[in-house]
LODO-510072 format. One record per residue: x, y, z of N, C-alpha, C in turn; residue number from 1. Coordinates in Angstrom, 1 decimal, decimal comma. Layout:
REM residues N
    n.c1    n.c2    n.c3   ca.c1   ca.c2   ca.c3    c.c1    c.c2    c.c3  num
       X       Y       Z       X       Y       Z       X       Y       Z  NUM
...
***
This chain:
REM residues 275
    n.c1    n.c2    n.c3   ca.c1   ca.c2   ca.c3    c.c1    c.c2    c.c3  num
     0,8    -1,2     0,0     0,0     0,0     0,0     0,9     1,2     0,0    1
     0,6     2,2    -0,9     1,4     3,4    -1,0     1,3     4,2     0,3    2
     2,4     4,9     0,7     2,5     5,6     1,9     1,4     6,7     2,0    3
     1,2     7,4     0,8     0,2     8,5     0,8    -1,2     8,0     1,2    4
    -1,6     6,8     0,6    -2,9     6,3     0,9    -3,0     5,9     2,4    5
    -1,9     5,3     2,9    -1,9     4,9     4,4    -2,0     6,1     5,3    6
    -1,3     7,2     4,9    -1,3     8,4     5,7    -2,8     9,0     5,7    7
    -3,5     9,0     4,6    -4,8     9,5     4,5    -5,8     8,7     5,4    8
    -5,6     7,4     5,4    -6,4     6,5     6,3    -6,2     6,9     7,7    9
    -4,9     7,0     8,1    -4,6     7,4     9,5    -5,2     8,7     9,9   10
    -5,2     9,7     9,0    -5,8    11,0     9,2    -7,3    10,9     9,4   11
    -7,9    10,1     8,6    -9,4     9,9     8,7    -9,7     9,2    10,0   12
    -8,9     8,3    10,4    -9,2     7,6    11,7    -9,1     8,6    12,9   13
    -8,0     9,4    12,8    -7,8    10,4    13,9    -9,0    11,5    13,9   14
    -9,4    11,9    12,7   -10,5    12,8    12,7   -11,8    12,2    13,2   15
   -12,1    11,0    12,9   -13,2    10,3    13,4   -13,2    10,1    14,9   16
   -12,0     9,8    15,4   -11,8     9,7    16,9   -12,1    11,0    17,6   17
   -11,6    12,1    17,0   -11,8    13,4    17,6   -13,2    13,8    17,6   18
   -13,9    13,5    16,5   -15,4    13,8    16,4   -16,2    13,1    17,4   19
   -15,8    11,8    17,6   -16,5    11,0    18,6   -16,3    11,6    20,0   20
   -15,0    12,0    20,3   -14,7    12,6    21,6   -15,5    13,9    21,8   21
   -15,6    14,7    20,8   -16,3    16,0    20,9   -17,8    15,7    21,1   22
   -18,3    14,7    20,4   -19,8    14,4    20,5   -20,0    13,9    21,9   23
   -19,1    13,1    22,5   -19,3    12,5    23,8   -19,2    13,6    24,9   24
   -18,3    14,5    24,7   -18,1    15,7    25,6   -19,4    16,5    25,6   25
   -19,9    16,8    24,4   -21,1    17,7    24,3   -22,3    17,0    24,9   26
   -22,4    15,7    24,7   -23,5    14,9    25,3   -23,4    14,9    26,8   27
   -22,2    14,7    27,3   -22,1    14,7    28,8   -22,4    16,1    29,4   28
   -21,9    17,1    28,7   -22,2    18,5    29,2   -23,7    18,8    29,2   29
   -24,3    18,4    28,1   -25,8    18,7    28,0   -26,5    17,9    29,0   30
   -26,1    16,6    29,3   -26,8    15,8    30,3   -26,6    16,4    31,7   31
   -25,4    16,9    31,9   -25,1    17,4    33,2   -25,9    18,7    33,5   32
   -26,0    19,6    32,5   -26,8    20,8    32,6   -28,3    20,4    32,8   33
   -28,8    19,4    32,1   -30,2    19,0    32,3   -30,4    18,4    33,7   34
   -29,5    17,7    34,2   -29,6    17,1    35,6   -29,6    18,2    36,6   35
   -28,7    19,2    36,4   -28,7    20,4    37,3   -30,0    21,2    37,3   36
   -30,5    21,4    36,1   -31,7    22,1    36,0   -32,9    21,4    36,6   37
   -32,9    20,1    36,5   -34,0    19,3    37,1   -33,9    19,4    38,6   38
   -32,6    19,2    39,1   -32,4    19,3    40,6   -32,8    20,7    41,1   39
   -32,5    21,7    40,4   -32,8    23,1    40,8   -34,3    23,3    40,9   40
   -35,1    22,8    39,9   -36,5    22,9    39,9   -37,1    22,1    41,0   41
   -36,5    20,9    41,4   -37,1    20,1    42,5   -36,9    20,8    43,8   42
   -35,7    21,5    44,0   -35,5    22,2    45,2   -36,4    23,4    45,4   43
   -36,6    24,1    44,3   -37,5    25,2    44,3   -38,9    24,8    44,7   44
   -39,4    23,6    44,2   -40,7    23,0    44,5   -40,7    22,6    46,0   45
   -39,6    22,1    46,5   -39,5    21,7    47,9   -39,6    22,9    48,8   46
   -38,9    24,0    48,5   -39,0    25,2    49,3   -40,4    25,8    49,3   47
   -41,1    25,7    48,2   -42,5    26,2    48,1   -43,4    25,4    49,0   48
   -43,1    24,1    49,0   -44,0    23,2    49,9   -43,7    23,5    51,3   49
   -42,5    24,0    51,6   -42,2    24,4    53,0   -42,7    25,8    53,4   50
   -43,4    26,4    52,5   -44,0    27,7    52,8   -43,1    28,9    52,4   51
   -42,1    28,6    51,6   -41,2    29,7    51,2   -41,4    30,0    49,7   52
   -42,0    31,1    49,4   -42,3    31,5    48,0   -41,0    31,8    47,3   53
   -40,8    31,3    46,1   -39,6    31,5    45,3   -40,0    31,7    43,9   54
   -39,6    32,8    43,3   -39,8    33,0    41,9   -38,6    32,4    41,1   55
   -38,9    31,4    40,3   -37,8    30,6    39,6   -36,9    31,6    38,8   56
   -37,4    32,7    38,3   -36,6    33,6    37,5   -35,6    34,3    38,4   57
   -35,8    34,4    39,7   -34,9    35,1    40,5   -33,7    34,2    41,0   58
   -33,8    32,9    40,7   -32,8    32,0    41,1   -31,8    31,8    40,0   59
   -30,5    32,1    40,2   -29,5    31,8    39,1   -29,6    30,4    38,6   60
   -29,4    30,2    37,3   -29,5    28,8    36,8   -28,2    28,1    37,2   61
   -27,1    28,8    37,5   -25,9    28,1    37,9   -25,1    29,1    38,7   62
   -24,2    28,6    39,5   -23,2    29,4    40,3   -22,1    29,7    39,3   63
   -22,0    31,0    38,8   -21,1    31,3    37,8   -19,8    31,9    38,3   64
   -19,8    32,5    39,5   -18,5    33,2    40,0   -17,6    32,1    40,5   65
   -16,3    32,3    40,2   -15,3    31,4    40,7   -14,4    32,1    41,7   66
   -13,8    31,4    42,6   -12,9    32,1    43,6   -11,7    32,8    43,0   67
   -11,4    33,9    43,5   -10,3    34,7    43,0    -9,3    35,1    44,1   68
    -8,2    35,6    43,8    -7,3    36,2    44,8    -6,6    37,4    44,1   69
    -6,3    38,4    45,0    -5,7    39,6    44,5    -4,4    39,9    45,3   70
    -3,3    40,2    44,6    -2,1    40,6    45,2    -1,9    42,1    45,0   71
    -1,4    42,7    46,0    -1,2    44,2    46,0    -0,1    44,6    45,0   72
    -0,4    45,6    44,2     0,5    46,2    43,2     0,8    47,6    43,6   73
     1,9    47,7    44,4     2,3    49,0    44,9     2,8    49,9    43,8   74
     3,5    49,4    42,8     3,9    50,3    41,7     2,7    50,9    41,0   75
     1,7    50,1    40,8     0,5    50,7    40,1    -0,2    51,8    40,9   76
     0,0    51,8    42,2    -0,7    52,8    43,1    -0,2    54,2    42,7   77
     1,1    54,3    42,4     1,6    55,6    42,1     1,0    56,1    40,8   78
     0,8    55,2    39,8     0,2    55,6    38,5    -1,2    56,0    38,7   79
    -1,9    55,3    39,6    -3,3    55,6    39,8    -3,5    56,9    40,6   80
    -2,6    57,2    41,5    -2,6    58,4    42,2    -2,3    59,6    41,3   81
    -1,4    59,5    40,3    -1,1    60,5    39,3    -2,4    60,8    38,4   82
    -3,1    59,7    38,1    -4,3    59,8    37,3    -5,4    60,5    38,1   83
    -5,5    60,2    39,3    -6,5    60,8    40,2    -6,3    62,2    40,4   84
    -5,0    62,6    40,7    -4,6    64,0    41,0    -4,2    64,8    39,8   85
    -4,3    64,2    38,6    -4,1    64,8    37,3    -2,7    65,5    37,2   86
    -1,7    64,7    37,5    -0,4    65,2    37,4     0,7    64,4    38,1   87
     1,9    64,8    38,0     3,0    64,1    38,6     2,8    64,2    40,2   88
     3,1    63,1    40,9     2,9    63,0    42,3     4,2    62,7    43,0   89
     4,3    63,1    44,3     5,4    62,7    45,1     5,0    61,7    46,1   90
     5,9    60,7    46,4     5,5    59,6    47,3     6,1    59,8    48,7   91
     5,3    59,3    49,6     5,8    59,3    51,0     5,4    58,0    51,7   92
     6,4    57,3    52,2     6,2    56,0    52,9     5,9    56,4    54,3   93
     4,7    55,9    54,8     4,3    56,4    56,2     4,4    55,2    57,2   94
     5,0    54,1    56,8     5,2    53,0    57,7     3,9    52,1    57,6   95
     4,1    50,8    58,0     3,0    49,8    58,1     2,5    49,6    56,7   96
     3,3    49,7    55,6     2,9    49,5    54,3     1,8    50,5    53,8   97
     1,9    51,7    54,4     1,0    52,8    54,0     1,8    53,7    53,1   98
     1,2    54,1    52,0     1,9    55,1    51,1     1,0    56,2    50,8   99
     1,5    57,4    50,8     0,8    58,6    50,5     1,4    59,3    49,3  100
     0,5    59,7    48,4     1,0    60,4    47,2     0,3    61,8    47,1  101
     1,1    62,8    46,7     0,5    64,1    46,8     1,1    65,1    45,7  102
     0,4    66,1    45,4     0,9    67,2    44,6     0,0    68,4    45,0  103
     0,1    69,5    44,2    -0,6    70,7    44,5    -2,1    70,6    44,4  104
    -2,6    69,5    43,9    -4,1    69,3    43,7    -4,7    68,4    44,8  105
    -3,8    67,9    45,7    -4,4    67,1    46,8    -3,5    65,9    47,1  106
    -4,1    64,9    47,8    -3,3    63,7    48,2    -4,2    62,5    48,2  107
    -3,6    61,3    48,1    -4,3    60,1    48,2    -3,4    59,1    48,9  108
    -4,0    58,3    49,8    -3,3    57,4    50,6    -3,8    56,0    50,5  109
    -2,9    55,0    50,3    -3,3    53,6    50,1    -2,7    52,7    51,3  110
    -3,5    51,7    51,7    -3,1    50,8    52,7    -3,1    49,4    52,1  111
    -2,4    48,5    52,8    -2,2    47,2    52,2    -3,4    46,3    52,2  112
    -4,4    46,6    53,0    -5,7    45,9    53,0    -6,7    46,4    52,0  113
    -6,3    47,4    51,2    -7,2    48,0    50,2    -7,8    49,3    50,6  114
    -7,7    49,7    51,9    -8,3    51,0    52,4    -7,6    52,1    51,7  115
    -8,3    53,2    51,3    -7,7    54,3    50,7    -8,6    55,6    51,0  116
    -8,0    56,7    50,9    -8,7    58,0    51,1    -8,0    59,0    50,2  117
    -8,7    60,1    50,0    -8,1    61,2    49,1    -8,7    62,5    49,6  118
    -7,9    63,6    49,4    -8,3    64,9    49,7    -7,9    65,8    48,5  119
    -8,8    66,7    48,1    -8,6    67,5    46,9    -8,6    69,0    47,2  120
    -7,6    69,7    46,7    -7,4    71,1    46,9    -7,3    71,9    45,6  121
    -8,3    72,8    45,3    -9,4    73,2    46,1   -10,6    72,2    45,9  122
   -10,5    71,2    45,1   -11,6    70,3    44,8   -11,7    70,1    43,3  123
   -12,1    68,9    42,9   -12,3    68,6    41,5   -13,6    69,1    41,0  124
   -13,6    70,0    40,0   -14,8    70,6    39,5   -15,6    69,6    38,7  125
   -16,9    69,4    39,1   -17,8    68,5    38,4   -18,3    69,1    37,1  126
   -18,3    70,4    37,0   -18,8    71,1    35,8   -20,3    70,9    35,6  127
   -20,7    70,6    34,4   -22,1    70,4    34,1   -22,5    68,9    34,2  128
   -21,5    68,1    34,5   -21,8    66,6    34,6   -22,7    66,3    35,8  129
   -23,5    65,3    35,7   -24,3    64,9    36,8   -23,3    64,3    37,8  130
   -23,6    64,5    39,1   -22,6    64,1    40,2   -22,3    62,6    40,1  131
   -23,4    61,8    39,9   -23,2    60,4    39,8   -22,2    60,0    38,7  132
   -22,4    60,6    37,5   -21,5    60,3    36,4   -20,1    60,8    36,7  133
   -20,0    62,0    37,4   -18,7    62,5    37,7   -18,0    61,6    38,7  134
   -18,7    61,1    39,7   -18,1    60,2    40,7   -17,6    58,9    40,1  135
   -18,4    58,4    39,2   -17,9    57,1    38,6   -16,7    57,3    37,7  136
   -16,7    58,5    37,0   -15,6    58,8    36,1   -14,3    59,0    36,9  137
   -14,4    59,7    38,1   -13,2    59,9    38,9   -12,7    58,6    39,4  138
   -13,5    57,7    39,9   -13,1    56,4    40,4   -12,5    55,5    39,3  139
   -13,0    55,7    38,1   -12,4    54,9    37,0   -10,9    55,2    36,8  140
   -10,5    56,4    37,1    -9,1    56,8    37,0    -8,3    55,9    37,9  141
    -8,9    55,3    38,9    -8,2    54,4    39,8    -8,5    52,9    39,5  142
    -9,0    52,7    38,3    -9,4    51,3    37,9   -10,4    50,8    38,9  143
   -11,3    51,7    39,4   -12,3    51,3    40,3   -13,7    51,5    39,5  144
   -14,2    50,3    39,0   -15,5    50,4    38,3   -16,5    50,1    39,4  145
   -17,6    50,9    39,3   -18,6    50,8    40,4   -20,0    51,2    40,0  146
   -20,9    51,2    41,0   -22,2    51,7    40,8   -22,6    52,5    42,1  147
   -23,4    53,5    41,9   -23,8    54,4    43,0   -24,9    53,6    43,8  148
   -24,7    53,4    45,1   -25,7    52,7    45,9   -26,4    53,6    46,8  149
   -25,9    54,9    47,0   -26,6    55,8    47,9   -26,2    57,2    47,6  150
   -27,1    58,1    47,7   -26,9    59,5    47,5   -27,7    60,4    48,5  151
   -27,0    61,2    49,2   -27,7    62,0    50,2   -27,1    63,4    50,3  152
   -28,0    64,3    50,7   -27,6    65,7    50,9   -27,0    65,9    52,2  153
   -25,9    66,7    52,3   -25,3    67,1    53,5   -25,3    68,6    53,6  154
   -24,8    69,1    54,7   -24,7    70,5    54,9   -23,7    71,1    53,9  155
   -24,2    71,8    52,9   -23,4    72,5    52,0   -23,0    71,6    50,8  156
   -23,5    70,4    50,7   -23,1    69,6    49,5   -23,9    68,2    49,5  157
   -23,3    67,3    48,9   -23,9    65,9    48,7   -22,8    64,9    48,9  158
   -23,3    63,7    49,3   -22,4    62,5    49,6   -22,9    61,3    48,8  159
   -22,0    60,8    48,0   -22,4    59,6    47,2   -21,5    58,4    47,6  160
   -22,2    57,3    47,7   -21,5    56,0    48,1   -21,5    55,1    46,8  161
   -20,3    54,6    46,4   -20,1    53,8    45,2   -19,6    52,5    45,6  162
   -20,2    51,4    45,2   -19,8    50,1    45,5   -18,9    49,6    44,3  163
   -17,8    49,0    44,6   -17,0    48,5    43,5   -17,5    47,2    42,8  164
   -17,4    47,1    41,5   -17,8    46,0    40,7   -16,5    45,4    40,1  165
   -16,5    44,1    40,0   -15,5    43,4    39,2   -16,1    42,5    38,2  166
   -15,9    42,8    36,9   -16,6    42,0    35,8   -18,1    42,0    36,1  167
   -18,6    43,1    36,5   -20,1    43,2    36,7   -20,6    42,7    38,0  168
   -19,8    42,0    38,8   -20,3    41,5    40,1   -19,9    42,4    41,2  169
   -20,8    42,7    42,2   -20,5    43,5    43,3   -19,4    42,9    44,2  170
   -18,5    43,7    44,7   -17,5    43,3    45,6   -17,9    43,9    47,0  171
   -18,5    43,1    47,8   -19,4    43,6    48,9   -18,7    44,6    49,9  172
   -17,5    44,4    50,3   -16,9    45,3    51,3   -16,0    46,4    50,6  173
   -16,0    46,5    49,3   -15,2    47,5    48,7   -16,1    48,6    48,2  174
   -15,9    49,8    48,7   -16,7    50,9    48,3   -16,0    52,2    48,6  175
   -16,5    53,3    48,2   -15,9    54,6    48,4   -17,0    55,6    48,6  176
   -16,8    56,6    49,5   -17,8    57,7    49,8   -17,2    59,0    49,2  177
   -17,8    59,6    48,3   -17,3    60,8    47,6   -18,1    62,0    48,2  178
   -17,4    63,0    48,7   -18,1    64,1    49,3   -17,9    65,4    48,4  179
   -19,0    65,9    48,0   -19,0    67,1    47,2   -19,5    68,3    48,0  180
   -18,9    69,4    47,6   -19,3    70,7    48,2   -19,2    71,8    47,1  181
   -20,3    72,5    47,0   -20,4    73,5    45,9   -20,0    73,1    44,5  182
   -20,4    71,9    44,2   -20,1    71,3    42,9   -18,7    70,8    42,7  183
   -18,0    70,7    43,7   -16,6    70,2    43,6   -16,4    69,0    44,5  184
   -15,6    68,0    44,0   -15,3    66,9    44,8   -14,2    67,2    45,8  185
   -14,6    67,2    47,1   -13,6    67,7    48,1   -12,8    66,5    48,7  186
   -13,4    65,3    48,8   -12,7    64,2    49,5   -13,3    62,9    49,1  187
   -12,5    61,8    49,2   -13,0    60,5    49,2   -12,7    59,8    50,5  188
   -13,7    59,3    51,2   -13,5    58,8    52,5   -14,1    57,4    52,6  189
   -13,7    56,6    53,6   -14,3    55,3    53,8   -14,0    54,4    52,7  190
   -12,9    54,6    51,9   -12,7    53,8    50,7   -12,0    52,5    51,0  191
   -12,4    51,5    50,2   -11,7    50,2    50,1   -11,8    49,7    48,7  192
   -10,7    49,2    48,2   -10,6    48,8    46,8    -9,9    47,5    46,6  193
   -10,0    46,9    45,5    -9,2    45,7    45,1    -7,8    46,3    44,9  194
    -6,8    45,6    45,5    -5,4    46,2    45,4    -4,7    45,8    44,2  195
    -5,3    45,0    43,3    -4,7    44,6    42,1    -5,7    43,9    41,2  196
    -5,2    43,2    40,2    -6,0    42,5    39,2    -6,3    41,1    39,8  197
    -7,6    40,8    40,0    -7,9    39,4    40,5    -7,5    38,3    39,5  198
    -7,0    37,2    40,1    -6,7    36,0    39,3    -7,4    34,8    39,9  199
    -7,8    33,9    39,0    -8,6    32,8    39,4    -7,8    31,9    40,3  200
    -8,4    31,5    41,4    -7,7    30,6    42,4    -8,1    29,1    42,1  201
    -7,1    28,4    41,8    -7,3    27,0    41,4    -7,5    26,1    42,7  202
    -8,2    25,0    42,4    -8,3    24,0    43,5    -9,7    24,0    44,2  203
   -10,5    25,1    44,0   -11,8    25,1    44,6   -12,9    25,3    43,6  204
   -13,9    24,4    43,7   -15,0    24,5    42,7   -16,3    24,9    43,5  205
   -17,2    25,7    42,9   -18,4    26,1    43,6   -19,4    25,0    43,6  206
   -20,4    25,1    44,5   -21,5    24,1    44,6   -22,5    24,4    43,5  207
   -23,4    23,6    43,2   -24,5    23,8    42,2   -25,5    24,7    42,8  208
   -26,4    25,3    41,9   -27,5    26,1    42,3   -28,5    25,4    43,2  209
   -28,7    24,1    42,9   -29,6    23,3    43,7   -29,1    23,1    45,1  210
   -27,8    22,8    45,1   -27,1    22,6    46,5   -27,2    23,9    47,2  211
   -26,9    25,0    46,6   -27,0    26,3    47,2   -28,3    26,6    47,9  212
   -29,4    26,3    47,1   -30,7    26,5    47,7   -31,0    25,6    48,9  213
   -30,5    24,4    48,8   -30,7    23,5    49,9   -29,9    23,9    51,1  214
   -28,7    24,4    50,9   -27,9    24,9    52,0   -28,5    26,1    52,6  215
   -29,1    26,9    51,8   -29,8    28,1    52,4   -30,9    27,6    53,3  216
   -31,7    26,6    52,9   -32,8    26,1    53,8   -32,3    25,5    55,1  217
   -31,3    24,6    55,0   -30,7    24,0    56,2   -30,0    25,0    57,0  218
   -29,4    26,0    56,4   -28,7    27,1    57,2   -29,7    28,0    57,9  219
   -30,8    28,3    57,3   -31,9    29,0    58,0   -32,3    28,3    59,3  220
   -32,5    27,0    59,1   -33,0    26,2    60,3   -31,9    26,2    61,3  221
   -30,6    26,0    60,9   -29,6    26,0    61,9   -29,5    27,4    62,7  222
   -29,7    28,4    62,0   -29,7    29,8    62,6   -31,0    30,0    63,5  223
   -32,0    29,2    63,3   -33,2    29,4    64,0   -34,1    30,5    63,4  224
   -33,8    30,9    62,1   -34,6    31,9    61,4   -35,7    31,3    60,6  225
   -36,6    32,1    60,3   -37,7    31,7    59,4   -38,0    32,8    58,4  226
   -38,5    32,4    57,2   -38,9    33,4    56,2   -40,1    32,7    55,4  227
   -40,8    33,6    54,7   -41,9    33,1    53,8   -41,7    33,4    52,4  228
   -40,6    34,1    52,1   -40,4    34,5    50,7   -38,9    34,9    50,4  229
   -38,4    34,4    49,3   -37,1    34,8    48,8   -37,4    35,9    47,8  230
   -37,0    37,1    48,0   -37,3    38,2    47,1   -36,2    38,5    46,1  231
   -35,0    38,0    46,3   -33,9    38,3    45,4   -32,6    37,6    45,7  232
   -31,9    37,2    44,7   -30,6    36,5    44,9   -29,6    37,2    43,9  233
   -28,5    37,7    44,5   -27,5    38,4    43,7   -26,2    37,6    43,9  234
   -25,5    37,3    42,8   -24,1    36,7    42,9   -23,1    37,8    43,1  235
   -22,2    37,7    44,1   -21,3    38,7    44,4   -20,0    38,1    45,0  236
   -19,1    39,0    45,3   -17,8    38,5    45,9   -17,7    39,1    47,3  237
   -17,3    38,3    48,3   -17,0    38,8    49,6   -15,5    38,8    49,7  238
   -14,9    39,8    50,3   -13,4    39,9    50,5   -13,1    39,4    51,9  239
   -12,3    38,4    51,9   -11,8    37,8    53,2   -10,7    38,7    53,7  240
   -10,6    38,9    55,0    -9,6    39,7    55,7    -8,3    38,9    55,8  241
    -7,2    39,5    55,5    -5,9    38,8    55,7    -4,9    39,9    56,3  242
    -4,0    39,4    57,1    -3,0    40,3    57,6    -2,0    40,6    56,6  243
    -1,6    39,6    55,8    -0,6    39,8    54,7    -0,9    38,8    53,6  244
    -0,3    39,0    52,5    -0,5    38,0    51,4    -1,6    38,4    50,5  245
    -2,0    37,5    49,5    -3,1    37,8    48,6    -4,4    38,0    49,3  246
    -5,3    38,8    48,7    -6,6    39,0    49,2    -7,6    38,1    48,6  247
    -8,2    37,1    49,3    -9,1    36,2    48,7   -10,5    36,9    48,4  248
   -11,0    36,5    47,2   -12,4    37,0    46,8   -13,2    35,7    46,8  249
   -14,2    35,6    47,7   -15,0    34,4    47,9   -16,4    34,7    47,2  250
   -16,7    33,8    46,3   -18,0    34,0    45,6   -19,2    33,7    46,6  251
   -20,2    34,5    46,6   -21,3    34,3    47,5   -22,6    34,6    46,8  252
   -23,7    34,1    47,3   -25,1    34,6    47,0   -25,6    35,5    48,0  253
   -26,0    36,7    47,6   -26,7    37,6    48,6   -28,2    37,3    48,4  254
   -28,7    36,8    49,5   -30,1    36,4    49,4   -31,0    37,3    50,3  255
   -32,0    37,9    49,7   -32,9    38,8    50,4   -34,2    38,1    50,6  256
   -34,7    38,1    51,9   -35,9    37,5    52,2   -36,9    38,5    52,9  257
   -38,1    38,1    53,2   -39,0    39,0    53,8   -38,7    39,3    55,3  258
   -37,7    38,5    55,8   -37,4    38,8    57,2   -35,9    39,2    57,4  259
   -35,1    39,2    56,4   -33,7    39,6    56,5   -32,9    39,2    55,3  260
   -31,6    39,6    55,4   -30,7    39,3    54,3   -29,6    38,4    54,7  261
   -29,1    37,6    53,8   -28,1    36,5    54,1   -27,1    36,5    53,0  262
   -25,9    35,9    53,4   -24,8    35,6    52,5   -24,6    34,1    52,5  263
   -24,6    33,5    51,4   -24,3    32,1    51,3   -23,0    31,9    50,5  264
   -22,0    31,3    51,2   -20,7    31,0    50,6   -20,9    29,9    49,6  265
   -20,7    30,1    48,3   -21,0    29,1    47,3   -19,8    28,2    47,1  266
   -18,8    28,2    47,9   -17,8    27,2    47,9   -18,0    26,2    49,0  267
   -18,4    26,7    50,2   -18,6    25,8    51,3   -20,1    25,5    51,7  268
   -21,0    26,4    51,2   -22,4    26,3    51,5   -22,8    26,9    52,8  269
   -21,8    27,6    53,4   -22,1    28,2    54,8   -23,0    29,4    54,6  270
   -24,0    29,5    55,4   -25,0    30,6    55,4   -24,7    31,5    56,6  271
   -24,7    32,8    56,4   -24,6    33,7    57,6   -25,5    34,9    57,3  272
   -25,9    35,6    58,4   -26,7    36,8    58,3   -25,9    37,9    57,7  273
   -26,4    38,7    56,8   -25,7    39,8    56,2   -25,5    40,9    57,3  274
   -24,3    41,5    57,2   -24,0    42,5    58,2   -24,9    43,8    57,9  275
***
């Protein structure tokens, strides 16, 4: 048999094998999704029989957020400070891994746990922009993407609270309070941010949506709490506290009920009352 003909036969065999493997993988994935959807529907039905109203559309079809970790990028902080203060900045090490950057327009200070604050002299002019749009644009200079969660009037100005988002998901303990006076941003207080770019943490897989719902039910019983309705579920990240090293981002479900709010760790299934 000629080598060319033999080579073509081998190639055809390899292609057929790959197609079979792809078909098997697709079938297994489809079957797995079908089983998870059925389990989710059964748990929703179970909760409803226990007197807990649940709108199926409010329950995520799957746990999509994966655990992440963030390492501090001190070099980037100088760049972010220069962008925030619109010019070259001077650095000051204040001890305890705290760094302050300043110029004639103000100062910004960063801590190792993500805490930060800023002062502006005489203040950043908002101009004709809506204050919410201005607040978000200022924070974007610091690679802080967010959403306004509160806005209130203060004596002589307004105060806006912005929660940080990462890839569209809320980062629960990361936020900033922007204080405006006479149309100028005077300060950022109570700030906490991700200290770098999150990276996926290997070795941990989330539970399924059905398991999450069941863990919510058993967790409520363990806490001695009761509810008659789940009014909302949001997938988010909780930031675990660390003295040093990378900052873990733990995926959670924020569950709102008619009697209170809860956080469900979608790695361990642990339920806790929301702070």
